[in-house]
KOLLUMPA-93693 format. One line per field, with one value per atom (N, C-alpha, C): atom name; x, y, z; residue in one letter; residue number from 1. Coordinates in Angstrom, 1 decimal, always signed. Example, Ala and Ser with C-alpha at 12.3 -4.5 7.8 and 13.67 -1.06 7.14 Angstrom:
REM residues 2
atom = c(N,CA,C,N,CA,C) $
x = c(+13.2,+12.3,+13.2,+12.8,+13.7,+12.9) $
y = c(-5.7,-4.5,-3.3,-2.2,-1.1,+0.0) $
z = c(+7.8,+7.8,+7.8,+7.1,+7.1,+7.9) $
rest = c(a,a,a,s,s,s) $
nr = c(1,1,1,2,2,2) $
REM end
This chain:
REM residues 87
atom = c(N,CA,C,N,CA,C,N,CA,C,N,CA,C,N,CA,C,N,CA,C,N,CA,C,N,CA,C,N,CA,C,N,CA,C,N,CA,C,N,CA,C,N,CA,C,N,CA,C,N,CA,C,N,CA,C,N,CA,C,N,CA,C,N,CA,C,N,CA,C,N,CA,C,N,CA,C,N,CA,C,N,CA,C,N,CA,C,N,CA,C,N,CA,C,N,CA,C,N,CA,C,N,CA,C,N,CA,C,N,CA,C,N,CA,C,N,CA,C,N,CA,C,N,CA,C,N,CA,C,N,CA,C,N,CA,C,N,CA,C,N,CA,C,N,CA,C,N,CA,C,N,CA,C,N,CA,C,N,CA,C,N,CA,C,N,CA,C,N,CA,C,N,CA,C,N,CA,C,N,CA,C,N,CA,C,N,CA,C,N,CA,C,N,CA,C,N,CA,C,N,CA,C,N,CA,C,N,CA,C,N,CA,C,N,CA,C,N,CA,C,N,CA,C,N,CA,C,N,CA,C,N,CA,C,N,CA,C,N,CA,C,N,CA,C,N,CA,C,N,CA,C,N,CA,C,N,CA,C,N,CA,C,N,CA,C,N,CA,C,N,CA,C,N,CA,C,N,CA,C,N,CA,C,N,CA,C,N,CA,C,N,CA,C,N,CA,C,N,CA,C,N,CA,C) $
x = c(+2.5,+3.1,+4.6,+5.5,+6.9,+7.5,+8.4,+9.1,+10.0,+10.2,+11.0,+12.5,+13.2,+14.6,+15.4,+15.1,+15.9,+15.7,+14.4,+14.1,+14.9,+14.9,+15.6,+17.1,+17.6,+19.1,+19.4,+18.5,+18.7,+18.6,+17.7,+17.6,+18.8,+19.3,+20.5,+21.7,+21.8,+22.9,+22.8,+21.6,+21.5,+21.9,+21.5,+21.9,+23.4,+23.9,+25.4,+26.2,+25.7,+26.4,+26.3,+25.1,+25.0,+25.8,+25.9,+26.8,+28.2,+28.6,+30.0,+30.4,+29.5,+29.7,+29.9,+29.1,+29.2,+30.5,+31.0,+32.3,+33.4,+33.4,+34.5,+34.5,+33.3,+33.2,+32.3,+32.8,+31.9,+31.3,+31.8,+31.3,+30.3,+29.8,+28.9,+27.5,+26.8,+25.4,+24.5,+23.2,+22.2,+22.2,+21.9,+21.9,+20.8,+19.7,+18.6,+19.1,+20.0,+20.5,+21.4,+22.2,+23.1,+22.2,+21.1,+20.3,+19.6,+19.2,+18.6,+19.6,+20.8,+21.8,+22.2,+22.2,+22.5,+21.4,+20.2,+19.0,+19.0,+19.4,+19.4,+20.6,+21.7,+22.8,+22.5,+21.8,+21.4,+20.4,+19.5,+18.5,+19.2,+20.1,+20.9,+21.7,+22.3,+23.1,+22.3,+21.1,+20.2,+19.7,+19.4,+19.0,+20.2,+21.4,+22.5,+22.7,+22.6,+22.8,+21.6,+20.4,+19.3,+19.3,+20.1,+20.3,+21.3,+21.9,+22.8,+24.3,+24.6,+25.9,+26.3,+27.4,+27.9,+26.9,+26.4,+25.3,+25.9,+27.1,+27.6,+28.7,+28.9,+28.3,+26.9,+26.1,+24.8,+24.8,+24.4,+24.2,+22.7,+22.1,+20.6,+20.0,+19.3,+18.7,+19.2,+20.3,+20.9,+22.3,+22.8,+24.1,+25.0,+25.8,+26.5,+27.5,+28.2,+29.3,+28.7,+27.8,+27.3,+26.5,+25.9,+25.2,+26.2,+27.3,+28.4,+29.0,+29.3,+29.9,+29.0,+27.7,+26.8,+26.6,+26.5,+26.4,+27.6,+28.8,+30.0,+30.0,+29.6,+29.6,+28.7,+27.5,+26.5,+26.9,+27.4,+27.8,+29.0,+29.9,+31.0,+30.5,+29.6,+29.0,+28.3,+27.5,+26.8,+27.8,+28.9,+29.9,+30.5,+30.7,+31.2,+30.1,+28.9,+27.8,+27.2,+27.1,+26.4,+27.3,+28.6,+29.4,+29.5,+29.7,+29.8,+31.0,+30.9,+32.0,+33.0,+34.3,+35.3,+35.9,+36.0,+36.6,+37.9) $
y = c(-14.7,-14.5,-14.2,-15.1,-15.0,-14.2,-13.3,-12.6,-13.6,-13.3,-14.1,-14.0,-15.2,-15.1,-14.2,-14.2,-13.3,-11.8,-11.4,-10.1,-9.7,-10.6,-10.4,-10.2,-11.1,-11.0,-9.7,-9.2,-8.0,-6.8,-6.8,-5.7,-5.7,-6.8,-6.9,-6.4,-6.7,-6.2,-4.7,-4.1,-2.7,-2.0,-2.5,-1.9,-2.0,-3.2,-3.3,-2.4,-2.2,-1.3,+0.1,+0.5,+1.9,+2.1,+1.2,+1.4,+1.4,+0.6,+0.5,+1.8,+2.4,+3.7,+4.8,+4.8,+5.8,+5.7,+4.5,+4.3,+4.8,+4.5,+4.8,+6.3,+6.9,+8.3,+9.0,+9.3,+9.8,+11.2,+12.0,+13.4,+13.5,+12.4,+12.4,+13.0,+13.2,+13.8,+13.1,+13.3,+12.7,+11.2,+10.6,+9.1,+8.5,+9.2,+8.7,+8.5,+9.5,+9.3,+8.1,+7.9,+6.7,+5.4,+5.3,+4.2,+4.0,+5.1,+5.0,+4.6,+5.1,+4.7,+3.2,+2.7,+1.3,+0.4,+0.8,+0.1,+0.1,+1.2,+1.3,+0.4,+0.4,-0.5,-2.0,-2.4,-3.8,-4.1,-3.2,-3.5,-3.6,-2.6,-2.6,-3.9,-4.3,-5.6,-6.8,-6.8,-8.0,-7.9,-6.7,-6.6,-7.1,-6.6,-7.0,-8.6,-9.2,-10.6,-11.3,-10.8,-11.4,-11.4,-10.5,-10.4,-11.5,-12.2,-13.2,-12.8,-11.6,-11.1,-11.2,-11.7,-11.8,-12.5,-13.6,-14.3,-15.2,-15.4,-16.3,-15.5,-15.8,-16.8,-16.4,-17.3,-17.0,-17.4,-16.5,-16.8,-16.8,-17.9,-18.0,-17.6,-16.5,-16.1,-14.7,-14.2,-12.9,-13.2,-12.2,-12.3,-11.2,-11.6,-10.5,-9.8,-10.4,-9.7,-8.6,-8.8,-7.7,-6.6,-7.1,-6.2,-5.2,-5.8,-5.0,-4.1,-4.5,-3.7,-2.5,-2.8,-1.7,-0.7,-1.3,-0.4,+0.5,-0.1,+0.7,+1.8,+1.5,+2.6,+3.7,+3.3,+4.3,+5.1,+4.5,+5.2,+6.1,+5.7,+6.6,+7.8,+7.6,+8.7,+9.6,+9.0,+9.8,+10.6,+10.0,+10.7,+11.9,+11.8,+12.9,+14.0,+13.6,+14.6,+15.2,+14.4,+14.9,+15.3,+15.2,+15.6,+17.1,+17.7,+19.1,+19.6,+20.8,+21.4,+22.1,+21.9,+22.5,+23.6,+24.8,+25.9,+26.4) $
z = c(+1.6,+0.3,+0.5,-0.1,+0.0,-1.2,-0.9,-2.0,-2.8,-4.0,-4.9,-4.4,-4.4,-3.9,-4.8,-6.1,-7.0,-6.6,-6.3,-5.9,-4.6,-3.6,-2.4,-2.6,-3.5,-3.8,-4.5,-5.4,-6.1,-5.2,-4.2,-3.3,-2.4,-2.0,-1.2,-2.0,-3.2,-4.1,-4.3,-4.4,-4.5,-3.2,-2.1,-0.8,-0.6,-0.9,-0.8,-1.7,-2.9,-3.8,-3.4,-2.9,-2.4,-1.2,-0.3,+0.9,+0.5,-0.4,-0.8,-1.5,-2.3,-2.9,-1.9,-0.9,+0.1,+0.9,+1.1,+1.7,+0.9,-0.4,-1.3,-1.6,-1.9,-2.2,-1.2,+0.0,+1.1,+0.8,+0.1,-0.1,-1.2,-1.7,-2.8,-2.6,-3.6,-3.4,-2.5,-2.6,-1.7,-1.8,-0.7,-0.6,-1.5,-1.7,-2.6,-4.0,-4.5,-5.8,-5.9,-4.8,-4.8,-4.9,-4.1,-4.2,-5.6,-6.2,-7.5,-8.6,-8.5,-9.4,-9.2,-8.0,-7.7,-8.3,-8.1,-8.6,-10.1,-10.7,-12.2,-12.7,-12.0,-12.4,-12.3,-11.3,-11.2,-12.3,-12.6,-13.6,-15.0,-15.2,-16.5,-16.6,-15.5,-15.6,-15.9,-15.3,-15.6,-17.0,-17.6,-19.0,-19.9,-19.5,-20.3,-20.3,-19.1,-18.9,-19.6,-19.6,-20.2,-21.7,-22.3,-23.7,-24.2,-23.3,-23.7,-23.6,-23.3,-23.1,-21.7,-21.4,-20.0,-19.0,-19.5,-18.7,-17.6,-17.5,-16.5,-15.6,-14.4,-13.6,-13.0,-12.7,-12.1,-10.6,-9.8,-8.3,-8.1,-7.9,-7.8,-9.1,-9.2,-10.4,-10.9,-10.2,-10.7,-11.2,-11.9,-12.5,-11.9,-10.9,-10.2,-10.9,-11.9,-12.6,-13.5,-14.4,-15.1,-14.3,-13.2,-12.3,-11.6,-11.1,-10.5,-11.5,-12.7,-13.7,-14.1,-14.4,-14.7,-13.6,-12.3,-11.2,-11.0,-11.2,-11.0,-12.1,-13.3,-14.3,-14.0,-13.6,-13.3,-12.0,-11.0,-9.8,-10.1,-11.0,-11.3,-12.1,-13.0,-13.7,-12.8,-11.9,-10.9,-10.0,-9.6,-8.8,-9.5,-10.8,-11.6,-11.8,-11.9,-12.2,-10.9,-9.9,-8.7,-7.5,-7.6,-6.5,-6.5,-5.3,-5.2,-5.9,-6.5,-7.3,-6.3,-6.5,-5.7,-6.6,-6.0,-6.7,-6.0) $
rest = c(m,m,m,r,r,r,p,p,p,s,s,s,p,p,p,g,g,g,l,l,l,v,v,v,m,m,m,a,a,a,v,v,v,l,l,l,l,l,l,v,v,v,l,l,l,l,l,l,a,a,a,a,a,a,q,q,q,l,l,l,t,t,t,r,r,r,l,l,l,v,v,v,v,v,v,p,p,p,g,g,g,r,r,r,g,g,g,p,p,p,y,y,y,l,l,l,w,w,w,t,t,t,l,l,l,l,l,l,l,l,l,a,a,a,a,a,a,a,a,a,g,g,g,v,v,v,a,a,a,a,a,a,g,g,g,e,e,e,i,i,i,l,l,l,a,a,a,g,g,g,s,s,s,g,g,g,h,h,h,f,f,f,a,a,a,s,s,s,p,p,p,v,v,v,v,v,v,g,g,g,v,v,v,i,i,i,h,h,h,p,p,p,v,v,v,p,p,p,d,d,d,a,a,a,a,a,a,a,a,a,t,t,t,a,a,a,l,l,l,l,l,l,e,e,e,a,a,a,g,g,g,g,g,g,a,a,a,l,l,l,l,l,l,l,l,l,s,s,s,p,p,p,r,r,r,r,r,r,t,t,t) $
nr = c(1,1,1,2,2,2,3,3,3,4,4,4,5,5,5,6,6,6,7,7,7,8,8,8,9,9,9,10,10,10,11,11,11,12,12,12,13,13,13,14,14,14,15,15,15,16,16,16,17,17,17,18,18,18,19,19,19,20,20,20,21,21,21,22,22,22,23,23,23,24,24,24,25,25,25,26,26,26,27,27,27,28,28,28,29,29,29,30,30,30,31,31,31,32,32,32,33,33,33,34,34,34,35,35,35,36,36,36,37,37,37,38,38,38,39,39,39,40,40,40,41,41,41,42,42,42,43,43,43,44,44,44,45,45,45,46,46,46,47,47,47,48,48,48,49,49,49,50,50,50,51,51,51,52,52,52,53,53,53,54,54,54,55,55,55,56,56,56,57,57,57,58,58,58,59,59,59,60,60,60,61,61,61,62,62,62,63,63,63,64,64,64,65,65,65,66,66,66,67,67,67,68,68,68,69,69,69,70,70,70,71,71,71,72,72,72,73,73,73,74,74,74,75,75,75,76,76,76,77,77,77,78,78,78,79,79,79,80,80,80,81,81,81,82,82,82,83,83,83,84,84,84,85,85,85,86,86,86,87,87,87) $
REM end
């Protein structure tokens, strides 16, 4: 049984987004939250692209521009909410 190419690309995009977030904002909360926010961002981007808004360009079966935009928004929100407070 072979996994769907779109699923493989989505997983790679989630892992790449999570690693990039950890590089840009290193003191952020737990890594699991970073992964969850990246996965939610990719899912939200695909829902947004599936609704007909921002549907191009397409790489394989995923839409990298809305996926990256939604992931960046969720990761930025997560960085604000989950980063340790400095006093």
